[in-house]
C-alpha positions as CSV (number, residue, x, y, z in Angstrom):
1,M,-35.3,-7.7,18.5
2,L,-34.9,-10.7,16.2
3,N,-34.4,-11.0,12.4
4,L,-32.4,-7.8,12.0
5,K,-32.6,-6.0,8.7
6,L,-29.0,-5.2,7.7
7,A,-27.6,-2.5,5.5
8,V,-24.1,-3.7,4.7
9,F,-21.1,-1.6,3.4
10,N,-18.4,-3.4,1.4
11,S,-15.4,-2.2,-0.6
12,C,-13.9,-5.5,-1.7
13,D,-14.1,-7.5,-4.9
14,R,-12.2,-10.4,-3.3
15,P,-12.6,-12.5,-0.1
16,S,-13.0,-10.3,3.0
17,S,-15.1,-10.1,6.1
18,F,-18.1,-9.6,3.9
19,N,-17.8,-13.3,2.9
20,A,-17.9,-14.4,6.5
21,L,-21.1,-12.4,7.1
22,A,-22.7,-13.7,3.9
23,E,-21.8,-17.3,4.8
24,A,-23.4,-16.9,8.3
25,I,-26.6,-15.5,6.8
26,A,-26.8,-18.2,4.1
27,K,-26.5,-20.9,6.8
28,K,-29.0,-19.1,9.0
29,E,-26.5,-18.8,11.9
30,V,-27.8,-15.3,12.7
31,D,-31.2,-13.8,13.0
32,A,-30.5,-11.3,10.2
33,D,-31.0,-10.7,6.5
34,F,-29.5,-8.4,3.9
35,N,-31.9,-5.5,3.1
36,L,-29.4,-3.3,1.3
37,I,-25.7,-3.6,0.3
38,I,-23.7,-0.5,-0.6
39,V,-20.4,-1.1,-2.5
40,S,-17.8,1.5,-3.1
41,K,-16.6,0.4,-6.5
42,P,-18.2,-1.2,-9.6
43,T,-16.1,-4.4,-9.5
44,A,-17.4,-5.1,-6.0
45,Y,-21.0,-5.2,-7.4
46,D,-20.5,-8.3,-9.5
47,Y,-18.4,-10.0,-6.8
48,V,-21.0,-9.5,-4.2
49,K,-23.9,-10.5,-6.4
50,N,-22.2,-13.7,-7.6
51,L,-21.1,-14.6,-4.0
52,L,-24.7,-14.4,-2.7
53,K,-26.0,-16.5,-5.6
54,D,-23.2,-19.1,-5.1
55,L,-24.1,-19.3,-1.4
56,G,-27.8,-19.9,-2.3
57,I,-29.2,-16.9,-0.6
58,D,-32.8,-16.8,-1.7
59,K,-33.5,-13.1,-1.5
60,I,-30.8,-11.0,-3.3
61,P,-31.0,-7.5,-1.8
62,E,-30.6,-4.3,-3.8
63,I,-26.9,-3.7,-4.3
64,I,-26.0,-0.1,-4.9
65,V,-22.7,1.2,-6.2
66,I,-21.5,4.5,-4.7
67,D,-18.2,4.8,-6.4
68,R,-15.7,6.6,-4.2
69,K,-13.7,7.8,-7.2
70,K,-16.6,9.9,-8.4
71,Y,-16.5,12.1,-5.3
72,E,-13.8,14.7,-4.7
73,N,-13.7,14.3,-0.9
74,I,-14.9,12.0,1.8
75,D,-17.6,14.5,2.9
76,K,-19.4,14.4,-0.5
77,F,-19.1,10.7,-0.6
78,N,-20.7,10.4,2.8
79,D,-23.5,12.8,1.8
80,E,-24.4,10.5,-1.0
81,I,-24.4,7.4,1.3
82,H,-26.7,9.2,3.7
83,K,-29.1,10.1,0.9
84,V,-29.3,6.5,-0.2
85,L,-29.8,5.3,3.4
86,L,-32.9,7.5,3.8
87,K,-34.7,5.4,1.2
88,Y,-34.3,2.1,2.9
89,D,-35.6,0.4,6.0
90,F,-32.9,-1.3,8.2
91,D,-32.1,-1.9,11.8
92,L,-28.3,-2.1,11.7
93,I,-25.4,-1.0,9.4
94,V,-22.6,-3.4,9.2
95,M,-19.2,-2.3,7.7
96,A,-17.6,-5.6,6.5
97,G,-14.8,-5.2,4.1
98,W,-15.4,-1.4,4.0
99,I,-12.3,0.8,3.9
100,Y,-13.6,4.3,4.1
101,L,-14.7,6.6,6.9
102,F,-18.4,6.7,7.4
103,R,-19.7,9.6,9.4
104,V,-22.1,8.1,11.8
105,G,-23.2,11.3,13.6
106,E,-26.0,11.3,16.1
107,K,-28.5,9.7,13.7
108,Y,-26.8,6.4,13.6
109,K,-24.9,6.3,16.9
110,Y,-24.7,2.7,18.2
111,K,-26.5,1.6,15.0
112,V,-23.3,1.0,13.0
113,I,-20.8,-1.8,13.6
114,N,-17.4,-2.3,12.0
115,L,-15.2,-5.4,11.6
116,H,-11.5,-4.4,12.0
117,P,-9.0,-7.1,11.1
118,A,-6.7,-6.5,14.0
119,L,-6.9,-6.1,17.8
120,F,-7.4,-2.5,19.0
121,R,-4.7,-3.0,21.6
122,T,-2.0,-3.5,19.0
123,G,-2.5,0.1,17.8
124,I,-2.9,-1.0,14.2
125,N,-5.9,1.1,13.2
126,G,-6.8,4.3,11.5
127,K,-6.9,5.4,7.9
128,G,-5.2,2.8,5.7
129,A,-5.3,0.1,8.3
130,Y,-6.9,-2.7,6.2
131,G,-5.9,-5.7,4.2
132,K,-2.2,-6.5,3.7
133,N,-1.2,-3.3,5.5
134,V,-2.5,-4.7,8.7
135,H,-1.1,-8.2,8.5
136,S,2.3,-7.0,7.3
137,A,2.5,-4.7,10.3
138,I,1.7,-7.6,12.6
139,I,4.6,-9.7,11.3
140,E,7.0,-6.7,11.3
141,K,6.2,-5.6,14.8
142,K,5.7,-9.2,16.1
143,L,2.2,-8.4,17.4
144,P,-0.7,-10.7,18.1
145,A,-3.2,-11.2,15.3
146,G,-7.0,-11.1,15.6
147,C,-10.0,-9.0,14.9
148,T,-12.4,-6.6,16.6
149,V,-16.1,-5.9,16.2
150,H,-17.0,-2.5,17.5
151,F,-19.7,0.2,17.3
152,A,-18.4,2.8,14.9
153,D,-18.2,6.5,15.5
154,D,-16.8,9.4,13.4
155,E,-13.2,8.3,13.6
156,Y,-11.4,5.4,11.8
157,D,-11.5,2.2,13.7
158,H,-12.8,3.7,16.9
159,G,-15.7,3.1,19.2
160,P,-17.0,0.7,21.9
161,V,-15.7,-2.8,21.4
162,I,-18.4,-5.5,21.3
163,L,-16.2,-8.6,20.7
164,E,-12.6,-9.4,19.8
165,K,-10.6,-12.6,19.3
166,E,-6.9,-13.3,19.1
167,I,-5.3,-16.0,17.0
168,K,-1.8,-17.4,17.2
169,V,0.9,-16.2,14.8
170,L,3.3,-18.9,13.8
171,P,7.0,-18.3,12.8
172,N,6.3,-19.3,9.2
173,D,3.2,-17.1,8.8
174,T,3.1,-14.5,6.1
175,A,0.7,-11.5,5.6
176,E,-1.3,-13.7,3.3
177,S,-1.6,-16.6,5.6
178,I,-2.5,-14.4,8.6
179,A,-5.2,-12.8,6.4
180,I,-6.8,-16.2,5.7
181,K,-6.6,-17.3,9.3
182,V,-8.1,-14.0,10.6
183,R,-11.0,-14.4,8.1
184,N,-11.6,-18.1,8.8
185,E,-10.9,-18.4,12.5
186,C,-11.7,-15.0,13.7
187,V,-14.1,-13.0,11.6
188,R,-16.2,-16.0,10.7
189,D,-16.8,-16.5,14.5
190,V,-16.9,-13.0,16.0
191,L,-18.9,-11.0,13.4
192,P,-21.9,-13.3,13.4
193,R,-21.8,-13.6,17.2
194,A,-21.8,-9.8,17.6
195,I,-24.8,-9.4,15.2
196,Q,-26.7,-12.2,17.0
197,L,-26.1,-10.5,20.4
198,I,-27.6,-7.3,19.0
199,A,-30.5,-9.3,17.4
200,E,-31.3,-10.8,20.8
201,G,-31.1,-7.5,22.6
202,K,-28.2,-8.6,24.7
203,I,-26.0,-5.5,24.1
204,K,-26.2,-2.5,26.5
205,I,-24.2,0.7,26.3
206,E,-23.1,2.2,29.6
207,N,-20.7,5.2,29.6
208,D,-19.8,4.5,25.9
209,K,-18.8,1.0,26.8
210,V,-20.4,-2.3,25.8
211,K,-22.0,-4.5,28.4
212,I,-23.2,-8.0,27.3
213,M,-26.3,-9.0,29.2
């Protein structure tokens, strides 16, 4: 399967893994295009739209705001996301810069990938494990930095790992400098590669584990 149609979830109104994905698509490094973007707060709408224009992406997809603050719990928030998804055609959901639990269920099993800004083996995952929280914990606990792309399931930061990459933490690194290095050296490499593997049909799932063909 080539030229994947992507539905992308993003929660950020500042640089995040979404930027790395957008740059890869703009440079045609992956056989994929945006078909739908869902953002979880109004400020992310303008950020995403302006970023895509600045990158010269010809076809700006529909960007839909589903404001998390308007829903009393995560279940109702998820219900609205699922309603929106039914109206669109896509091959793969990519959570890039997304901070909320998305209930995949059987309908989207192995059709949703997530970029987590840490290595699973560090144990830095779960609710609240994003942004500065992740990189501060890496420094405090003296853990390796990196990122993980995985198929998502109904738990936070959980599911079969597709690719991961470790980067070196230097003595003078801060949470901010690690965040930049992870985005530029890690996410920018690993997320497009994972999507391309899926586009080329090189990913196989065996016993809930990823096998790269």
